[in-house]
C-alpha positions as CSV (number, residue, x, y, z in Angstrom):
1,X,-22.9,54.4,122.3
2,X,-19.6,55.8,121.2
3,X,-17.7,54.2,118.4
4,X,-13.4,53.9,118.3
5,X,-11.8,56.3,115.4
6,X,-9.7,54.9,113.1
7,X,-7.1,57.7,112.9
8,X,-6.2,59.0,109.7
9,X,-2.1,60.2,109.3
10,X,-1.4,62.6,106.9
11,X,2.3,62.7,105.6
12,X,2.7,66.4,105.3
13,X,1.0,69.2,102.8
14,X,-0.7,67.0,100.4
15,X,0.5,64.0,101.4
16,X,-1.3,60.8,101.1
17,X,-3.7,59.5,104.5
18,X,-3.2,55.9,105.5
19,X,-5.2,54.4,108.5
20,X,-3.7,54.2,111.5
21,X,-3.6,50.3,112.7
22,X,-2.7,48.6,115.6
23,X,-2.7,45.2,115.5
24,X,-4.7,43.4,118.7
25,X,-5.9,47.4,120.0
26,X,-8.7,47.7,117.7
27,X,-10.8,45.8,115.5
28,X,-11.2,47.7,112.1
29,X,-14.7,47.2,111.6
30,X,-15.7,48.0,115.1
31,X,-14.0,51.4,114.3
32,X,-15.8,54.7,112.7
33,X,-14.2,57.5,110.3
34,X,-15.2,61.2,109.2
35,X,-14.3,62.2,105.7
36,X,-16.0,64.2,102.6
37,X,-13.9,63.4,99.5
38,X,-12.9,61.0,97.6
39,X,-9.5,60.9,99.1
40,X,-11.3,58.7,101.9
41,X,-12.3,56.1,100.5
42,X,-9.7,53.8,101.6
43,X,-10.2,54.8,104.9
44,X,-14.2,54.1,104.7
45,X,-13.3,50.7,103.5
46,X,-11.1,50.0,106.2
47,X,-14.0,50.4,109.1
48,X,-17.3,49.3,109.8
49,X,-18.8,52.7,110.0
50,X,-18.0,55.9,107.8
51,X,-19.9,59.0,107.8
52,X,-19.3,61.1,104.7
53,X,-19.9,64.7,106.1
54,X,-20.9,67.5,103.6
55,X,-18.9,65.3,100.8
56,X,-18.4,64.8,97.3
57,X,-20.8,62.4,95.5
58,X,-18.3,59.7,95.3
59,X,-17.7,59.6,99.4
60,X,-21.7,59.6,99.7
61,X,-22.0,56.8,97.3
62,X,-19.7,54.6,99.7
63,X,-20.5,55.9,103.2
64,X,-22.8,53.7,105.6
65,X,-23.8,57.0,106.5
66,X,-24.2,60.8,105.2
67,X,-24.4,64.4,107.7
68,X,-25.5,67.5,105.7
69,X,-25.4,70.8,107.8
70,X,-22.8,72.7,110.2
71,X,-23.0,69.8,113.0
72,X,-21.6,66.4,112.8
73,X,-23.9,65.8,115.9
74,X,-26.3,65.0,113.3
75,X,-25.3,61.8,112.4
76,X,-27.4,59.0,114.4
77,X,-26.8,55.5,114.9
78,X,-28.1,52.5,116.9
79,X,-26.5,50.0,119.3
80,X,-25.5,46.8,118.0
């Protein structure tokens, strides 16, 4: 099952990311996000599925899934 992705928009070099949300288009709890650091925590909190990919300890603690290695396809999901 493919999950929609909530896109993080970055505002310039070193800018703060913010979730891109279009009301009525995507339900955030049905979206997923991939991140690797503390700066991704707000994005992880906004989605139903979060993946810490080769991530820092702070990201690992809050993510719903953790993947280590060179290939994000190692993430395993089950249909709901």
